[in-house]
Backbone as CSV, one residue per row, in Angstrom:
resi,resn,N_x,N_y,N_z,CA_x,CA_y,CA_z,C_x,C_y,C_z
1,MET,-37.381,30.716,29.930,-36.144,29.771,30.806,-35.180,30.518,31.452
2,ASP,-34.786,29.875,32.738,-33.375,30.222,33.357,-32.508,29.600,33.098
3,PHE,-31.486,29.767,32.616,-30.457,28.806,31.908,-29.644,27.908,33.062
4,LYS,-29.438,28.729,34.130,-28.497,28.571,35.572,-28.761,27.350,36.114
5,ASP,-27.935,26.727,36.245,-27.683,25.238,36.669,-28.616,24.305,35.650
6,LYS,-28.899,24.450,34.661,-29.768,23.727,33.541,-28.805,22.744,33.054
7,ILE,-28.879,21.749,32.580,-27.941,20.624,31.934,-28.279,20.457,30.177
8,VAL,-27.410,20.969,29.661,-27.674,21.352,28.027,-26.819,20.260,27.616
9,LEU,-27.031,19.336,26.381,-26.531,18.846,26.144,-26.420,19.155,24.181
10,ILE,-25.318,19.346,23.737,-25.113,20.026,22.475,-24.309,18.644,21.488
11,THR,-24.920,18.551,20.392,-23.952,17.765,19.180,-23.476,18.702,18.486
12,GLY,-22.227,18.466,18.058,-21.489,19.116,16.916,-20.854,19.965,17.666
13,ALA,-20.227,19.853,18.979,-20.173,21.041,19.952,-18.689,21.502,19.837
14,SER,-17.603,20.650,18.918,-16.287,21.007,18.782,-16.123,22.280,17.877
15,SER,-16.857,22.897,17.231,-16.641,23.983,16.163,-18.055,24.399,16.015
16,GLY,-17.906,25.873,15.242,-19.164,26.422,14.217,-20.068,27.239,15.277
17,ILE,-21.370,26.400,14.889,-22.379,26.793,15.958,-22.602,26.454,17.024
18,GLY,-22.521,24.582,17.030,-22.189,24.017,18.670,-21.059,24.468,19.590
19,ARG,-20.126,25.200,18.827,-19.140,25.941,20.014,-19.688,27.023,20.897
20,ALA,-20.227,27.931,19.746,-20.565,29.050,19.815,-21.866,28.907,20.894
21,ALA,-22.830,27.919,20.459,-23.846,27.828,21.891,-23.291,27.394,23.173
22,SER,-22.522,26.417,23.133,-21.938,25.832,24.108,-21.491,27.271,25.032
23,VAL,-20.653,28.050,24.543,-20.056,29.128,24.949,-21.467,30.296,25.756
24,LEU,-22.212,30.052,24.987,-23.413,31.339,25.553,-24.417,30.321,26.546
25,PHE,-24.790,29.200,26.460,-25.333,28.421,27.238,-24.435,28.581,28.830
26,ALA,-23.177,28.235,28.480,-22.166,28.170,29.883,-22.330,29.750,30.663
27,LYS,-22.576,30.761,29.549,-22.163,32.280,29.972,-23.447,32.770,30.714
28,GLU,-24.597,31.665,30.723,-25.556,31.924,31.459,-26.089,30.834,32.451
29,GLY,-24.850,30.383,32.805,-24.816,29.624,34.046,-25.395,27.936,33.621
30,ALA,-25.284,27.630,32.549,-25.803,26.128,32.287,-24.427,25.288,32.176
31,ASN,-24.704,23.928,32.958,-23.820,22.844,33.039,-23.935,22.324,31.426
32,ILE,-22.904,22.345,30.721,-22.492,21.903,29.263,-22.162,20.483,28.729
33,ILE,-22.982,19.782,28.450,-22.186,18.129,28.004,-22.123,18.386,26.343
34,LEU,-20.913,18.198,26.365,-20.043,18.390,24.697,-20.144,17.160,24.165
35,VAL,-20.658,17.296,23.020,-20.903,15.615,21.989,-20.232,16.209,20.573
36,ALA,-19.068,15.445,19.751,-18.732,15.069,18.879,-17.723,14.135,18.585
37,ARG,-17.146,14.150,17.207,-16.302,12.779,17.201,-15.068,13.289,17.651
38,SER,-14.528,14.693,17.560,-13.036,14.968,18.280,-12.993,15.255,19.220
39,LYS,-12.245,14.370,20.377,-12.163,14.709,21.771,-11.346,15.810,22.007
40,GLU,-10.442,15.705,21.222,-9.015,16.909,21.233,-9.734,18.200,21.093
41,LYS,-10.764,18.334,20.114,-11.124,19.791,20.207,-12.048,20.176,20.740
42,LEU,-13.054,19.049,21.160,-13.789,19.164,22.950,-13.226,19.657,23.667
43,GLU,-12.216,19.242,23.919,-11.202,19.532,25.324,-11.207,21.246,25.164
44,GLU,-10.708,21.352,23.734,-10.370,22.860,23.612,-11.763,23.599,24.023
45,VAL,-12.857,23.493,23.693,-13.949,24.139,24.403,-14.067,24.159,25.872
46,THR,-14.059,22.918,26.621,-14.153,22.644,27.974,-12.909,23.999,28.856
47,GLU,-11.935,24.164,28.177,-11.017,25.077,28.753,-11.512,26.237,28.402
48,GLU,-12.224,26.627,27.188,-12.766,27.905,27.001,-13.790,28.098,27.945
49,LEU,-14.708,27.261,28.534,-15.642,27.011,29.409,-15.371,27.176,31.089
50,LYS,-14.256,27.284,31.124,-13.569,27.097,32.394,-14.046,28.451,33.173
51,LYS,-13.943,29.617,32.550,-14.151,30.959,33.182,-15.273,31.133,33.473
52,PHE,-16.665,30.330,33.238,-17.816,30.541,33.328,-18.198,29.867,34.813
53,ASN,-17.280,28.478,35.534,-17.589,28.474,36.557,-19.143,27.151,36.612
54,VAL,-18.828,26.476,35.646,-19.735,25.552,35.057,-19.610,24.020,34.853
55,SER,-19.886,23.093,35.634,-19.554,22.009,35.060,-19.478,21.510,33.539
56,SER,-18.452,20.571,33.028,-18.544,20.195,31.735,-18.390,18.855,31.495
57,LEU,-19.089,18.236,30.597,-18.444,16.934,30.230,-18.348,16.698,28.952
58,VAL,-17.294,15.740,28.604,-16.916,15.685,27.179,-17.171,14.365,26.873
59,CYS,-17.919,14.250,25.556,-18.613,12.991,25.308,-18.295,12.660,23.828
60,GLU,-16.884,12.206,23.385,-16.516,11.322,22.164,-17.829,10.308,21.789
61,CYS,-18.391,10.873,20.526,-19.302,10.368,19.796,-19.611,10.639,18.609
62,ASP,-19.764,9.618,17.694,-20.191,9.820,16.542,-21.726,9.632,16.507
63,VAL,-22.655,10.666,16.306,-24.240,10.498,16.475,-24.525,9.669,15.413
64,SER,-24.049,9.476,14.216,-24.620,8.819,13.260,-24.539,7.134,13.682
65,ASP,-23.933,6.871,14.661,-23.548,5.379,15.204,-24.772,5.453,16.181
66,LYS,-25.426,4.572,16.184,-26.691,4.462,17.021,-26.238,3.832,18.547
67,SER,-25.172,2.773,18.391,-24.468,2.075,19.413,-23.282,3.178,20.421
68,GLN,-22.734,4.163,19.195,-22.198,5.171,20.117,-23.102,6.010,21.030
69,VAL,-24.228,6.424,20.322,-25.097,7.232,21.015,-26.037,6.562,22.146
70,LYS,-26.166,5.509,22.342,-26.699,4.780,23.452,-25.524,4.790,24.503
71,LYS,-24.540,4.455,24.152,-23.276,4.392,25.315,-23.136,5.694,26.103
72,MET,-23.083,6.872,24.880,-23.180,8.123,25.475,-23.872,8.837,26.460
73,CYS,-25.361,8.247,25.930,-26.216,8.437,26.525,-26.214,7.840,28.044
74,GLU,-25.563,6.502,28.226,-25.798,5.821,29.501,-24.818,6.809,30.484
75,ILE,-23.772,7.500,30.202,-22.615,7.897,30.685,-23.350,9.275,31.063
76,VAL,-24.263,9.950,30.104,-24.413,11.264,30.699,-25.737,11.074,31.571
77,LEU,-26.553,10.035,31.382,-27.686,9.874,32.486,-27.169,9.389,33.933
78,GLU,-26.241,8.674,34.044,-25.225,8.089,35.117,-24.961,9.324,35.987
79,LYS,-24.242,10.201,35.244,-24.194,11.441,35.789,-24.975,12.272,36.291
80,TYR,-26.204,12.872,35.385,-26.891,13.560,35.589,-28.347,13.360,35.800
81,LYS,-28.085,12.067,35.621,-30.132,11.516,35.908,-30.943,11.853,34.457
82,SER,-30.864,13.464,34.103,-31.382,13.396,33.165,-30.817,15.144,32.558
83,ILE,-31.717,15.444,31.218,-31.069,16.767,30.874,-31.939,17.504,30.641
84,ASP,-31.600,18.832,30.800,-32.848,19.499,30.587,-33.472,20.141,28.903
85,ILE,-31.709,20.253,28.668,-32.086,20.864,26.686,-31.143,20.191,25.739
86,LEU,-31.865,19.638,25.200,-30.995,18.697,23.883,-31.088,19.393,22.658
87,VAL,-29.846,19.925,22.347,-29.783,20.346,21.194,-28.742,19.543,19.928
88,ASN,-29.449,19.039,19.043,-29.433,18.506,18.104,-28.721,19.440,16.730
89,ASN,-27.508,19.510,16.929,-26.840,20.511,15.986,-25.727,19.814,15.176
90,ALA,-25.244,18.580,15.246,-24.242,17.937,14.123,-24.994,17.653,13.095
91,GLY,-23.979,18.085,11.947,-24.776,17.873,10.603,-23.396,18.490,9.336
92,PHE,-23.701,17.851,8.211,-22.863,18.398,7.249,-23.150,18.337,5.609
93,ALA,-22.826,18.331,5.022,-23.207,18.465,3.589,-22.498,18.035,2.571
94,ILE,-22.653,17.335,1.641,-21.744,17.096,0.483,-21.999,17.451,-0.653
95,TYR,-21.525,18.321,-1.601,-22.027,19.124,-2.814,-21.863,18.122,-3.862
96,GLY,-23.205,18.346,-4.966,-22.889,17.334,-6.226,-24.448,17.160,-6.387
97,SER,-24.391,16.796,-7.517,-25.750,15.903,-8.074,-26.297,14.741,-7.538
98,VAL,-27.390,14.411,-7.729,-27.505,13.038,-7.180,-27.036,12.158,-8.074
99,SER,-26.902,12.391,-9.555,-25.964,11.420,-10.207,-24.788,11.154,-10.329
100,ASN,-24.027,12.245,-9.692,-22.732,12.223,-9.388,-22.436,11.463,-7.847
101,LEU,-23.275,11.915,-7.230,-23.123,11.092,-5.530,-23.236,9.884,-5.534
102,THR,-22.494,9.111,-4.773,-22.600,7.979,-4.364,-23.604,7.947,-3.397
103,ILE,-24.379,6.516,-3.454,-25.236,6.255,-2.445,-24.930,6.486,-0.956
104,GLU,-23.672,5.922,-1.050,-23.173,5.835,0.537,-22.900,7.653,0.770
105,GLU,-22.281,8.302,-0.047,-22.303,9.843,0.360,-23.826,10.193,0.515
106,ILE,-24.928,10.190,-0.054,-26.227,10.457,0.103,-26.981,9.893,1.908
107,GLU,-26.341,8.419,1.843,-26.940,7.741,3.235,-25.743,8.625,4.280
108,SER,-24.814,8.749,4.211,-23.806,9.483,5.461,-24.621,10.641,5.642
109,GLN,-25.086,11.813,4.693,-25.859,12.990,5.607,-27.123,12.409,5.872
110,MET,-27.909,11.818,5.794,-29.036,11.206,6.265,-28.616,10.528,7.712
111,GLU,-27.775,9.986,7.667,-27.176,9.133,8.657,-26.742,9.989,9.886
112,THR,-26.217,11.337,9.815,-25.804,12.146,10.855,-26.768,13.137,11.023
113,ASN,-27.319,13.511,9.538,-28.043,15.014,10.156,-29.570,14.716,10.703
114,TYR,-30.057,13.239,9.929,-31.502,13.220,10.458,-31.062,11.900,11.741
115,PHE,-31.095,11.054,11.054,-30.986,9.651,12.451,-29.809,9.867,13.423
116,GLY,-29.078,10.690,13.253,-28.327,11.195,14.350,-29.316,11.864,15.410
117,MET,-29.803,12.799,14.962,-31.228,13.646,15.622,-31.994,12.558,16.468
118,ILE,-32.322,11.553,15.682,-33.481,10.488,15.938,-32.608,9.534,17.305
119,TYR,-31.509,9.066,17.142,-30.857,8.360,18.088,-30.610,9.344,19.366
120,CYS,-30.637,10.585,19.365,-30.396,11.210,20.454,-31.846,11.788,21.017
121,ILE,-32.790,11.923,20.400,-34.285,11.821,20.780,-34.821,10.665,21.647
122,LYS,-34.677,9.685,21.143,-34.887,8.162,21.285,-34.045,8.110,22.626
123,ASN,-32.781,8.337,23.056,-31.990,7.590,24.376,-32.514,8.777,25.542
124,PHE,-32.656,10.001,25.194,-32.766,10.823,26.391,-34.474,11.464,26.356
125,LEU,-35.314,11.040,25.418,-36.676,11.491,25.653,-37.108,10.825,27.045
126,PRO,-37.179,9.363,27.383,-37.950,9.094,28.277,-37.417,9.439,29.323
127,SER,-36.186,9.813,30.102,-35.835,10.660,31.248,-36.724,11.701,31.166
128,MET,-36.495,12.921,30.057,-36.989,13.979,30.143,-39.086,13.811,30.415
129,ILE,-39.402,13.024,29.783,-40.627,12.666,29.947,-40.969,12.605,31.665
130,LYS,-40.427,11.571,32.027,-40.413,10.846,33.349,-40.403,12.490,34.358
131,LYS,-39.537,13.398,34.125,-39.267,14.477,34.675,-40.217,15.426,34.273
132,LYS,-40.968,15.419,33.328,-42.252,16.182,32.760,-41.614,17.689,32.547
133,SER,-40.480,17.823,32.057,-39.944,19.046,31.588,-38.647,18.794,30.608
134,GLY,-38.328,19.901,29.773,-37.283,19.902,28.848,-37.740,20.382,27.825
135,HIS,-36.456,20.590,26.921,-36.365,21.004,25.604,-35.910,20.530,24.553
136,ILE,-35.943,20.541,23.442,-35.445,19.425,22.161,-35.104,20.960,21.129
137,VAL,-34.113,21.117,20.790,-33.475,21.985,19.937,-33.151,21.475,18.892
138,ASN,-33.513,21.488,17.175,-33.284,20.999,16.054,-32.591,21.651,15.610
139,VAL,-31.194,21.737,14.769,-30.511,22.754,14.037,-30.940,22.163,12.641
140,ALA,-31.523,22.735,11.772,-32.208,22.251,10.867,-31.010,23.600,9.708
141,SER,-31.998,23.863,8.950,-31.592,25.057,7.799,-32.888,25.463,7.225
142,VAL,-32.678,26.572,6.345,-33.972,26.993,5.390,-33.531,26.008,4.434
143,ALA,-32.846,25.421,4.283,-32.569,24.223,3.250,-33.458,22.889,3.527
144,GLY,-34.351,23.027,4.659,-35.178,22.367,5.180,-36.450,23.022,4.435
145,SER,-36.620,23.911,3.737,-37.586,24.457,2.981,-37.677,24.418,1.629
146,PHE,-36.523,24.742,0.995,-36.288,24.941,-0.540,-35.430,23.579,-0.524
147,GLY,-36.119,23.065,-1.854,-35.250,21.797,-2.465,-34.246,22.470,-3.346
148,LEU,-33.249,22.537,-3.289,-32.021,23.093,-4.088,-31.048,22.124,-5.060
149,PRO,-30.870,22.058,-6.154,-30.117,21.464,-7.102,-28.566,21.708,-6.588
150,GLY,-27.568,20.424,-6.474,-26.130,20.308,-5.826,-26.421,20.032,-4.244
151,ILE,-27.413,20.130,-3.734,-27.689,19.734,-2.020,-29.097,18.977,-1.953
152,ALA,-29.414,18.309,-2.792,-30.645,17.670,-2.971,-30.432,17.221,-1.571
153,SER,-29.785,15.961,-1.220,-29.614,15.377,-0.238,-29.523,15.968,1.069
154,TYR,-28.623,17.133,1.270,-28.807,17.834,2.324,-30.137,18.238,2.569
155,CYS,-30.865,18.730,1.801,-32.176,19.311,1.752,-32.729,18.250,2.241
156,GLY,-32.913,17.103,1.778,-34.006,15.850,1.993,-33.933,15.770,3.382
157,SER,-32.376,15.711,3.911,-32.222,15.398,5.344,-32.896,16.318,6.617
158,LYS,-32.666,17.584,5.823,-33.196,18.608,6.564,-34.961,19.099,6.842
159,PHE,-35.494,18.662,5.256,-36.979,18.170,5.101,-37.104,17.601,6.213
160,ALA,-36.506,16.194,6.420,-37.285,15.169,7.063,-37.128,15.778,8.557
161,MET,-35.785,16.235,8.780,-35.975,17.032,10.229,-36.979,18.083,10.876
162,LEU,-37.303,18.616,10.061,-38.447,19.701,10.417,-40.089,18.777,10.487
163,GLY,-39.924,18.078,9.272,-41.230,16.921,9.619,-41.363,16.010,10.627
164,PHE,-40.197,15.764,11.263,-40.238,14.887,12.323,-40.415,15.665,13.498
165,SER,-39.701,16.702,13.368,-39.893,17.859,14.657,-41.555,18.312,14.619
166,GLU,-42.003,18.627,13.695,-43.504,18.991,13.810,-44.327,17.867,14.412
167,GLY,-44.410,16.657,13.946,-44.893,15.594,14.507,-44.785,15.194,15.944
168,LEU,-43.935,15.451,16.184,-43.004,15.305,17.399,-44.167,16.179,18.409
169,LYS,-43.749,17.336,17.990,-43.889,18.410,18.913,-45.750,18.249,19.280
170,HIS,-46.243,17.731,18.260,-47.297,17.333,18.519,-48.140,16.418,19.563
171,GLU,-47.153,15.270,19.394,-47.077,14.166,20.599,-46.574,14.639,21.601
172,LEU,-45.926,15.583,21.784,-45.142,15.716,23.197,-46.308,17.269,24.077
173,LYS,-47.219,17.368,23.049,-48.454,18.529,23.944,-48.550,17.833,25.136
174,GLU,-48.605,19.047,26.061,-48.623,18.718,27.654,-48.064,17.722,28.469
175,THR,-47.139,17.764,27.898,-45.754,16.599,28.736,-44.765,17.428,29.216
176,GLY,-45.040,18.701,29.222,-44.033,19.769,29.371,-42.681,19.744,28.894
177,ILE,-42.726,19.228,27.518,-41.647,19.063,26.758,-41.580,19.602,25.546
178,GLY,-40.793,20.468,25.175,-40.842,21.685,24.091,-39.908,20.914,22.717
179,VAL,-40.861,21.426,21.571,-39.585,21.309,20.459,-39.503,22.176,19.562
180,THR,-38.559,22.909,19.411,-38.130,23.931,18.268,-37.244,23.790,17.337
181,VAL,-37.453,24.029,15.963,-36.123,23.843,14.891,-35.761,25.268,14.816
182,VAL,-34.375,25.119,14.803,-33.829,26.412,14.355,-33.478,26.455,13.083
183,SER,-33.749,27.346,12.201,-33.356,27.123,10.430,-32.785,28.060,10.070
184,PRO,-31.279,28.271,10.295,-30.584,29.306,9.465,-30.285,29.474,8.005
185,ILE,-29.799,30.439,7.132,-29.539,30.614,5.899,-27.972,30.200,6.109
186,MET,-27.394,30.603,5.055,-25.681,30.246,5.388,-25.150,30.753,6.514
187,VAL,-24.447,30.102,7.164,-23.756,30.151,8.198,-21.850,30.126,8.020
188,ARG,-20.993,30.917,8.680,-19.621,30.878,8.165,-19.150,30.048,9.320
189,THR,-18.994,29.013,8.909,-18.422,27.931,9.925,-17.426,27.036,8.922
190,ASN,-16.962,25.825,9.651,-16.387,24.755,8.803,-16.993,24.006,7.927
191,PHE,-18.300,24.428,7.920,-19.469,23.399,7.155,-19.097,23.595,5.607
192,PHE,-18.280,24.338,5.251,-17.935,24.263,3.596,-16.133,23.716,3.485
193,ASP,-15.832,23.225,4.519,-14.567,22.521,4.236,-14.844,21.309,3.644
194,HIS,-15.690,20.583,3.111,-15.979,19.590,2.782,-15.101,19.636,1.258
195,LYS,-14.368,18.696,0.763,-13.443,19.010,-0.450,-14.697,19.185,-1.765
196,SER,-16.085,18.878,-1.333,-17.180,18.973,-2.786,-17.208,20.208,-2.614
197,PHE,-16.951,21.319,-1.617,-17.538,22.881,-2.136,-15.893,23.508,-2.165
198,GLU,-15.229,22.984,-2.783,-13.563,23.637,-3.055,-14.059,24.790,-4.181
199,LYS,-14.690,24.111,-4.533,-14.778,25.160,-6.433,-16.085,26.080,-6.176
200,MET,-16.229,26.491,-4.780,-17.472,27.069,-5.171,-16.984,28.438,-3.782
201,PRO,-17.991,29.711,-4.012,-17.170,30.476,-3.275,-18.000,30.306,-2.147
202,LYS,-16.950,30.575,-0.749,-17.449,29.701,0.416,-18.770,30.723,1.424
203,TYR,-18.778,31.857,1.171,-19.974,32.482,1.626,-20.396,33.618,1.098
204,SER,-21.637,34.166,0.973,-22.319,35.128,0.434,-22.337,36.109,1.408
205,PRO,-22.149,37.392,1.005,-22.413,38.546,1.831,-23.403,38.745,2.913
206,THR,-24.612,37.642,2.833,-25.504,38.022,3.608,-25.348,36.401,4.751
207,SER,-24.568,35.563,4.702,-23.905,34.968,5.721,-24.067,35.096,7.035
208,LEU,-24.228,34.224,7.927,-24.410,34.567,9.301,-23.173,33.736,9.848
209,SER,-22.932,34.985,11.047,-21.832,34.460,12.266,-22.498,32.842,13.145
210,ALA,-21.880,32.314,13.274,-22.147,31.410,14.146,-22.762,31.804,15.568
211,GLU,-21.979,32.858,15.765,-22.492,33.076,17.216,-24.274,34.002,17.225
212,THR,-24.392,34.664,16.123,-25.858,34.890,15.498,-26.921,33.677,15.631
213,VAL,-26.469,32.350,15.261,-27.275,31.259,15.314,-27.435,30.627,16.636
214,ALA,-26.288,31.054,17.067,-26.126,30.214,18.551,-27.132,31.327,19.274
215,LYS,-27.155,32.422,19.473,-28.372,33.222,20.004,-29.697,32.785,19.599
216,ALA,-30.110,32.701,18.676,-31.048,31.715,17.864,-31.776,30.613,18.799
217,ILE,-30.734,29.778,19.008,-30.838,28.304,19.755,-31.079,28.837,21.230
218,LEU,-30.522,29.722,21.746,-31.014,30.157,23.436,-32.101,30.359,23.239
219,ARG,-32.915,31.381,22.156,-34.279,31.795,21.887,-34.870,30.316,21.920
220,ALA,-34.732,29.309,21.182,-35.358,28.530,20.699,-35.826,27.492,22.251
221,ALA,-34.650,27.245,23.028,-34.557,26.813,23.943,-35.687,27.155,25.224
222,LYS,-36.272,28.145,24.827,-37.418,28.547,25.634,-38.725,29.207,24.801
223,SER,-38.498,28.651,23.843,-39.510,29.067,22.999,-40.838,28.190,22.868
224,PRO,-42.135,28.565,22.583,-43.226,27.638,22.297,-43.302,27.752,20.837
225,ARG,-42.710,28.085,19.900,-42.445,28.207,18.580,-42.049,26.744,18.108
226,LEU,-42.997,26.604,16.618,-42.244,25.385,16.061,-40.698,25.575,15.522
227,GLU,-40.717,26.616,14.781,-39.516,27.036,13.859,-39.328,28.528,14.301
228,ILE,-37.608,28.656,14.367,-37.349,30.213,14.116,-36.362,29.998,13.176
229,ILE,-36.900,30.807,12.187,-35.795,31.035,10.895,-34.708,32.458,11.211
230,VAL,-33.517,32.149,10.618,-32.815,33.075,10.950,-31.947,33.578,9.771
231,PRO,-32.294,34.790,9.526,-32.641,36.047,9.865,-34.456,35.709,9.915
232,SER,-35.081,36.452,10.436,-36.605,36.506,10.651,-37.240,36.781,9.227
233,VAL,-36.580,37.416,8.160,-36.830,38.223,7.332,-37.159,37.109,6.423
234,VAL,-36.455,36.328,6.290,-36.098,35.005,5.505,-37.807,34.015,5.647
235,ARG,-38.435,34.129,6.430,-39.687,33.606,6.663,-40.751,34.031,5.450
236,ILE,-40.288,35.469,4.999,-41.174,35.879,3.919,-40.933,35.082,2.901
237,ALA,-39.655,34.581,2.544,-39.450,34.084,1.434,-40.055,32.415,1.461
238,VAL,-39.665,32.321,2.729,-40.555,30.647,2.724,-42.023,30.605,2.486
239,TRP,-42.503,31.849,2.931,-44.147,31.781,3.062,-44.268,31.856,1.174
240,ILE,-43.793,32.721,0.931,-43.692,33.252,-0.583,-43.736,31.925,-1.596
241,LYS,-42.380,31.238,-1.092,-42.201,29.747,-1.891,-43.654,28.924,-1.465
242,SER,-44.324,28.831,-0.660,-45.274,27.792,0.020,-46.586,28.681,-0.750
243,THR,-46.638,29.997,-1.105,-47.826,30.060,-1.356,-47.636,30.083,-3.100
244,PHE,-46.749,30.645,-3.409,-46.563,30.632,-5.076,-45.201,29.776,-5.427
245,PRO,-45.434,28.461,-5.314,-44.312,27.967,-5.733,-43.967,27.916,-7.408
246,TYR,-44.722,28.094,-7.920,-45.042,28.333,-9.456,-43.979,29.547,-9.656
247,LEU,-44.006,30.287,-9.184,-43.232,31.463,-9.262,-41.898,31.556,-8.941
248,ILE,-41.828,30.804,-8.018,-40.347,30.814,-7.034,-39.670,29.865,-7.619
249,ASN,-40.100,28.316,-7.215,-39.530,27.259,-7.936,-38.327,27.559,-9.201
250,PRO,-39.240,27.935,-10.190,-38.504,27.990,-11.427,-37.223,28.929,-11.349
251,ILE,-37.225,30.245,-10.757,-36.428,31.040,-10.394,-35.290,30.365,-9.583
252,LEU,-35.174,29.814,-8.139,-34.604,29.294,-7.620,-33.604,28.090,-8.665
253,GLY,-34.127,27.205,-9.253,-33.960,26.178,-9.499,-33.015,26.519,-10.567
254,SER,-33.200,27.514,-11.832,-32.671,27.747,-12.646,-30.844,28.218,-11.853
255,ALA,-31.002,28.882,-10.879,-30.011,29.638,-10.492,-28.936,28.792,-9.860
256,PHE,-29.467,27.790,-9.153,-28.655,26.667,-8.517,-28.490,25.768,-9.552
257,LYS,-28.956,25.514,-10.289,-28.366,24.312,-11.450,-27.516,25.131,-12.244
258,LYS,-27.319,26.391,-12.706,-26.544,26.921,-13.367,-25.241,26.916,-12.355
259,GLN,-25.110,27.230,-11.114,-24.311,26.870,-10.653,-23.801,25.686,-10.244
260,LEU,-24.274,24.553,-10.305,-23.954,23.084,-10.280,-23.147,22.711,-11.716
261,SER,-23.990,23.347,-12.800,-23.186,22.961,-13.838,-22.046,23.597,-14.108
262,ASN,-21.859,24.884,-13.882,-20.439,25.287,-13.755,-19.522,24.716,-12.952
263,GLN,-19.591,24.081,-11.920,-18.829,23.456,-11.159,-18.362,22.331,-11.779
264,GLU,-19.652,21.348,-12.334,-19.054,20.406,-12.204,-18.543,19.933,-14.206
265,GLN,-18.602,21.320,-14.645,-17.653,21.311,-15.902,-16.347,21.754,-15.640
266,ASN,-16.353,22.301,-14.398,-14.485,22.662,-14.322,-13.631,21.547,-13.532
């Protein structure tokens, strides 16, 4: 797909992966709809996009609130009639054991990471179906394939995202609309700014830049595949875990449980 003059909507566009993806799409000539909770930060991104001579629209919206998403959708469709690419990128995690997290903390992750995606898809899908074209890119995580201690609720939201995307992709076969999930490993963004991560090492030596994942999002927007794992070599680990869970699960579980226990004791 040539992205020139395409209409691309990106949630979580104010920073990190979303901001990087906005820049790359704009560089390709796409018109960008920037969605996030902070209007001030979105306007900073808009300033950055001006050098590419594309149009942009700032939409202050908390995707976990379905009424806000509906209003945002109405504003977008009034201006553009439809969108070509929907990038569901907004998401966050709260670190801690299930026994220590509150129900509200667990719900909040599912509301943004999973239901936020669903609200956006449900609002924009009808116009995409009518146009018989478009692509939905859902930014998940390798945590959507590995259930890990300390981020069980986050993993649950990403497992749900992957399962929903797979089912939706089957439903949309032959409609002209594609669905692709981008699943990166740890990324160097403000994802770890939440206070629950303050006693943990921020990044591993293998962590990715936001730009690396943004490039994968652009590939995903024109890919027939269900899932793109970043980096691709990690697909081997996912395959091994799925094929030999009795070997891999005890190793991963033990390593992450030790880290969780150390954090909760400090």
